[in-house]
C-alpha positions as CSV (number, residue, x, y, z in Angstrom):
1,M,2.3,-17.8,13.6
2,I,0.6,-14.9,11.8
3,I,1.1,-11.4,13.1
4,S,-1.2,-8.9,11.2
5,K,-2.5,-6.3,13.6
6,R,-0.4,-3.1,13.6
7,P,0.2,-3.0,17.4
8,D,1.3,-6.6,17.4
9,V,3.6,-6.0,14.5
10,E,5.2,-2.9,16.1
11,R,5.8,-4.9,19.3
12,F,7.4,-7.8,17.4
13,L,9.7,-5.5,15.3
14,K,10.9,-3.9,18.5
15,G,12.0,-7.3,20.0
16,P,10.9,-10.8,18.8
17,D,10.5,-13.4,21.3
18,A,13.4,-15.6,22.2
19,G,11.7,-18.7,20.7
20,V,11.2,-17.1,17.3
21,R,13.9,-18.2,14.8
22,A,12.4,-16.9,11.6
23,A,10.2,-14.3,10.0
24,L,8.5,-14.1,6.6
25,I,7.4,-10.5,5.7
26,Y,5.6,-10.3,2.4
27,G,3.1,-8.1,0.5
28,R,2.6,-6.2,-2.7
29,D,4.0,-3.0,-1.1
30,R,7.7,-3.8,-1.5
31,G,8.6,-0.5,0.2
32,G,6.6,-1.5,3.3
33,V,8.2,-5.0,3.3
34,R,11.7,-3.6,3.0
35,E,11.1,-1.0,5.7
36,R,9.9,-3.7,8.3
37,A,12.6,-6.1,7.3
38,D,15.3,-3.5,7.8
39,R,13.9,-2.6,11.3
40,L,13.8,-6.2,12.2
41,A,17.4,-6.9,10.9
42,G,18.6,-4.1,13.1
43,V,17.2,-5.6,16.2
44,V,18.3,-9.1,15.4
45,T,21.9,-8.2,15.0
46,A,23.9,-5.1,15.9
47,N,25.6,-5.1,12.5
48,P,23.1,-6.1,9.8
49,D,25.3,-4.9,7.0
50,D,28.5,-6.8,8.4
51,P,29.1,-9.9,6.1
52,F,30.6,-11.7,9.1
53,D,27.3,-11.4,10.9
54,T,24.8,-11.5,8.0
55,A,24.3,-13.5,4.9
56,M,22.3,-11.9,2.2
57,L,20.7,-14.2,-0.5
58,N,18.3,-13.7,-3.3
59,D,15.9,-16.4,-4.7
60,D,18.4,-17.4,-7.4
61,E,21.0,-18.3,-4.7
62,L,19.0,-20.8,-2.6
63,G,19.8,-24.1,-4.4
64,D,22.3,-26.8,-3.8
65,G,21.8,-26.6,0.0
66,R,23.3,-23.1,0.2
67,L,20.4,-21.7,2.4
68,E,20.7,-24.6,4.8
69,G,24.4,-24.2,5.0
70,E,24.1,-20.5,5.8
71,L,21.5,-21.3,8.5
72,A,23.8,-24.0,10.0
73,A,26.8,-21.7,10.1
74,I,28.0,-19.9,13.3
75,S,28.8,-16.2,13.3
76,M,32.5,-15.6,13.0
77,M,32.4,-12.6,15.4
78,G,30.1,-14.3,17.9
79,G,26.5,-13.2,18.7
80,R,23.4,-14.0,16.7
81,R,23.7,-14.7,13.0
82,L,21.2,-13.2,10.5
83,V,20.4,-15.0,7.2
84,R,18.4,-12.6,5.0
85,V,16.6,-13.9,1.8
86,R,15.1,-11.5,-0.6
87,F,12.7,-12.8,-3.2
88,T,12.7,-10.9,-6.4
89,G,10.4,-13.1,-8.5
90,E,7.6,-15.7,-8.2
91,K,9.4,-18.9,-9.2
92,A,8.0,-22.1,-7.8
93,A,11.4,-23.8,-7.1
94,P,12.9,-21.1,-4.8
95,D,9.7,-20.9,-2.9
96,K,9.7,-24.7,-2.2
97,T,13.4,-24.6,-1.2
98,A,12.9,-21.7,1.1
99,A,9.9,-23.4,2.7
100,E,11.8,-26.6,3.4
101,A,14.8,-24.7,4.8
102,L,12.5,-22.5,7.0
103,S,10.6,-25.6,8.3
104,A,13.9,-27.3,9.3
105,H,15.2,-24.3,10.9
106,A,11.9,-23.6,12.9
107,E,12.2,-27.1,14.2
108,G,15.7,-26.5,15.5
109,K,17.5,-28.8,13.1
110,L,20.0,-26.1,12.1
111,N,21.8,-23.5,14.1
112,P,19.2,-22.3,16.7
113,D,21.2,-19.0,17.2
114,A,20.7,-18.1,13.6
115,F,17.7,-15.9,12.5
116,L,16.1,-16.4,9.1
117,L,14.5,-13.3,7.6
118,I,12.7,-13.6,4.3
119,E,11.3,-10.7,2.3
120,A,8.8,-11.5,-0.5
121,G,6.1,-10.1,-2.7
122,A,2.4,-10.9,-2.8
123,L,2.5,-14.6,-1.9
124,G,-0.7,-16.5,-2.8
125,R,-2.4,-19.0,-0.5
126,D,-0.9,-21.8,-2.6
127,S,2.7,-20.6,-1.8
128,A,4.7,-23.4,0.0
129,L,6.7,-20.7,1.7
130,R,3.7,-19.0,3.1
131,K,2.1,-22.2,4.2
132,A,5.3,-23.4,6.0
133,A,5.7,-20.0,7.7
134,E,2.1,-19.7,8.9
135,K,2.3,-23.3,10.3
136,A,5.7,-22.9,12.2
137,A,5.3,-21.8,15.8
138,A,8.9,-20.5,15.7
139,C,8.2,-18.3,12.7
140,A,6.5,-15.0,12.6
141,T,4.5,-14.3,9.4
142,I,3.8,-10.6,8.7
143,P,1.6,-9.7,5.7
144,C,2.0,-6.1,4.5
145,Y,-1.3,-4.7,3.4
146,D,-1.8,-1.3,1.9
147,D,-1.5,1.4,4.5
148,E,-4.8,2.9,5.6
149,P,-5.1,6.7,5.3
150,G,-4.7,7.1,9.2
151,D,-1.5,5.0,9.1
152,V,-0.1,7.2,6.2
153,A,-1.1,10.3,8.1
154,R,0.8,9.1,11.3
155,L,3.9,8.3,9.2
156,V,3.7,11.8,7.6
157,R,3.4,13.5,11.0
158,E,6.2,11.5,12.5
159,S,8.6,12.0,9.4
160,L,8.0,15.8,9.3
161,A,8.2,16.2,13.1
162,A,11.8,14.6,13.0
163,D,12.7,17.7,10.9
164,K,10.7,20.1,13.0
165,V,8.2,21.0,10.3
166,G,4.6,20.1,9.9
167,L,1.1,20.3,8.2
168,D,-2.2,21.6,9.5
169,S,-5.0,19.1,9.4
170,Q,-6.4,20.1,6.1
171,A,-2.9,20.2,4.5
172,L,-2.2,16.7,5.9
173,E,-5.4,15.4,4.5
174,L,-4.6,16.8,1.1
175,F,-1.0,15.6,1.1
176,V,-2.0,12.0,2.2
177,S,-4.6,11.9,-0.6
178,R,-1.8,12.7,-3.2
179,L,0.8,10.2,-1.9
180,P,1.5,7.1,-3.9
181,R,0.6,3.8,-2.2
182,E,4.1,2.2,-2.3
183,R,5.6,3.0,1.0
184,G,9.2,3.5,-0.2
185,V,8.1,6.0,-2.8
186,A,5.8,7.8,-0.2
187,R,8.8,8.1,2.2
188,Q,10.8,9.9,-0.5
189,E,7.9,12.4,-1.0
190,M,7.8,13.0,2.8
191,E,11.6,13.7,2.7
192,R,11.2,16.0,-0.2
193,L,8.4,17.9,1.5
194,A,10.5,18.3,4.6
195,L,13.3,19.8,2.5
196,W,10.8,22.1,0.7
197,L,9.4,23.3,4.0
198,G,12.9,23.8,5.4
199,P,14.2,21.4,8.1
200,G,14.3,23.0,11.5
201,S,12.2,26.0,10.5
202,G,9.2,25.1,12.6
203,R,7.0,25.9,9.7
204,I,3.3,24.4,9.7
205,A,2.1,24.5,6.1
206,T,-1.5,25.0,5.0
207,P,-3.3,23.6,1.8
208,A,-2.5,27.0,0.0
209,D,1.2,26.5,0.9
210,L,1.2,23.1,-0.8
211,A,-0.2,24.3,-4.1
212,D,3.2,25.0,-5.6
213,F,4.7,21.8,-4.1
214,L,2.0,19.4,-5.3
215,G,1.4,21.1,-8.7
216,V,-1.2,19.2,-10.9
217,E,-0.7,15.4,-10.6
218,P,-2.2,12.9,-13.0
219,E,-3.9,11.2,-10.1
220,A,-5.7,14.5,-9.2
221,S,-7.0,14.8,-12.8
222,L,-8.3,11.3,-12.6
223,S,-9.9,11.9,-9.3
224,D,-11.5,15.0,-10.6
225,A,-12.7,13.2,-13.7
226,A,-14.3,10.4,-11.6
227,T,-16.1,13.0,-9.4
228,D,-17.3,14.9,-12.5
229,A,-18.7,11.6,-14.0
230,F,-20.6,10.6,-10.9
231,G,-21.8,14.2,-10.8
232,G,-23.3,14.1,-14.3
233,K,-20.7,16.5,-15.7
234,L,-19.7,14.6,-18.9
235,A,-17.7,17.4,-20.6
236,A,-15.7,18.1,-17.5
237,A,-15.0,14.3,-16.9
238,Q,-13.9,13.9,-20.5
239,A,-11.5,16.9,-20.1
240,G,-10.1,15.5,-16.9
241,L,-9.5,12.0,-18.6
242,R,-7.7,13.6,-21.5
243,R,-5.6,15.9,-19.2
244,A,-4.6,12.8,-17.3
245,A,-3.8,10.9,-20.5
246,A,-1.5,13.7,-21.5
247,E,0.2,13.5,-18.2
248,G,0.9,9.9,-18.6
249,E,-2.1,8.1,-16.9
250,G,-4.0,5.9,-19.3
251,G,-7.2,4.0,-19.3
252,P,-6.6,1.4,-16.6
253,A,-5.8,4.0,-13.9
254,A,-8.8,6.2,-15.1
255,V,-11.1,3.1,-14.7
256,R,-9.6,2.4,-11.3
257,A,-10.3,6.0,-10.2
258,M,-13.9,5.7,-11.2
259,G,-14.1,2.4,-9.2
260,M,-12.7,4.0,-6.2
261,H,-15.1,6.8,-6.4
262,L,-18.0,4.3,-6.6
263,A,-16.6,2.4,-3.5
264,R,-16.5,5.6,-1.5
265,L,-20.0,6.5,-2.4
266,R,-21.1,3.1,-1.4
267,R,-19.3,3.4,2.0
268,I,-21.0,6.7,2.6
269,L,-24.4,5.4,1.9
270,T,-23.8,2.2,3.9
271,L,-22.7,4.3,6.9
272,A,-25.7,6.6,6.4
273,G,-28.0,3.5,6.3
274,N,-26.6,2.5,9.7
275,G,-27.5,5.8,11.4
276,A,-24.7,8.2,10.6
277,S,-25.5,11.5,9.0
278,L,-24.2,12.1,5.5
279,A,-21.6,14.6,6.6
280,E,-20.3,12.1,9.3
281,A,-20.3,9.3,6.7
282,A,-18.4,11.4,4.2
283,K,-15.8,12.4,6.8
284,A,-15.4,8.7,8.0
285,S,-14.9,7.7,4.4
286,G,-12.0,10.0,3.9
287,V,-13.7,12.7,1.7
288,F,-11.4,15.6,1.4
289,W,-12.9,18.8,2.8
290,K,-12.9,20.7,-0.6
291,N,-14.9,17.7,-2.2
292,E,-17.4,17.3,0.7
293,R,-20.2,19.5,-0.8
294,E,-20.1,17.6,-4.1
295,M,-19.9,14.2,-2.5
296,L,-22.9,15.0,-0.3
297,R,-24.8,16.2,-3.5
298,Q,-24.1,13.0,-5.1
299,A,-24.9,10.8,-2.1
300,R,-28.3,12.4,-1.9
301,A,-29.0,11.3,-5.5
302,W,-27.3,7.9,-5.9
303,T,-28.6,4.8,-4.0
304,L,-26.9,1.6,-3.1
305,E,-29.1,-0.1,-5.7
306,H,-28.0,2.1,-8.5
307,L,-24.3,1.6,-7.5
308,L,-24.6,-2.0,-7.3
309,A,-26.0,-2.1,-10.7
310,L,-23.1,-0.1,-12.0
311,H,-20.4,-2.1,-10.3
312,P,-20.3,-4.9,-13.1
313,E,-19.7,-2.4,-15.8
314,V,-16.8,-0.9,-13.9
315,L,-15.4,-4.4,-13.5
316,A,-16.0,-5.2,-17.1
317,A,-14.2,-2.0,-18.2
318,D,-11.3,-2.8,-15.9
319,M,-10.9,-6.2,-17.4
320,A,-11.2,-4.8,-21.0
321,C,-8.5,-2.3,-20.4
322,K,-6.1,-5.1,-19.3
323,T,-6.5,-6.9,-22.7
324,A,-3.6,-6.5,-25.0
325,G,-4.3,-3.9,-27.7
326,A,-7.4,-2.6,-26.1
327,P,-8.2,1.0,-26.7
328,D,-7.8,2.0,-23.0
329,D,-8.6,5.7,-23.3
330,L,-11.8,5.0,-25.2
331,L,-13.0,2.4,-22.9
332,A,-12.4,4.8,-20.0
333,E,-14.3,7.6,-21.7
334,R,-17.2,5.2,-22.5
335,L,-17.4,4.2,-18.9
336,A,-17.4,7.9,-17.9
337,L,-20.3,8.5,-20.5
338,T,-22.3,5.6,-19.0
339,I,-21.8,6.9,-15.4
340,A,-22.6,10.6,-16.2
341,G,-25.7,9.5,-18.2
342,R,-27.0,7.6,-15.2
343,A,-26.1,10.5,-12.9
344,R,-28.1,12.9,-15.1
345,R,-31.1,10.6,-15.0
346,L,-30.9,10.6,-11.2
347,G,-31.2,14.4,-11.4
348,L,-27.5,15.4,-11.0
């Protein structure tokens, strides 16, 4: 049983159905996986950290029938027993062992009052564990995808509201754009911001207020470099790339930033082609208000055909950067030169 829509996931985490005996929560965002697993563990048992009620295993401790043994055991203190497995690697043997135990438990062959909770990274379609979890009616499978900007904004508002502080709409957009994708790290940044604003102060910060808190991040330099490249400003793009490199962000991240900018332009032009105004399309594509004028200028010059023709070169640069010993920074600068040159030919 796959549960992927956010409202359905939220309902499940608040109280799984009585017939569900297991849950697999997986995804690249380990922080998001851990957060959801912790919430579910607190619902399944009143004492998720009590060793009498909970067995905690990692993927190296599943062999010799130990996982089945834990699932067959009865809670010493009464109530529902939680068996929690945390995958730390991608070894095939533990994946198969966990899949077999999950199938047996979902079929009711072990202690039906035990709940099996498995946390894993990005499981591929060939994963035996993922296949078994998706097939079992008594198991909930929850994939954790990267948070959408709207979801991140909601998390920020809720986190800050708990400390009676907040951000105005423009500051919220700025802060969300600078947050790392990994939810655990993002949560730490939210807590740091709440402390900086002053818990209980009632302060509502503006973009100007955040200037000292955010500082100049490498990601911001890369984003500026990508914007300059697509705007035909080669010298500024090169300066941004070199500034980001000095701040610790190398070629692969720079190429990724240019790919993200290309994708955002494509989305704007696609929405505009479906009837939206360019301004509406830019807002729907998550363009920050300070960058809106430049993005609209670029959207009027670039076409979907030009962007599609450029896409293979971005992919090629990305693959080249991931080759051992490749001159990452030079590859990123060459891609910026290519993009800026085409932008200039389009009149930018």
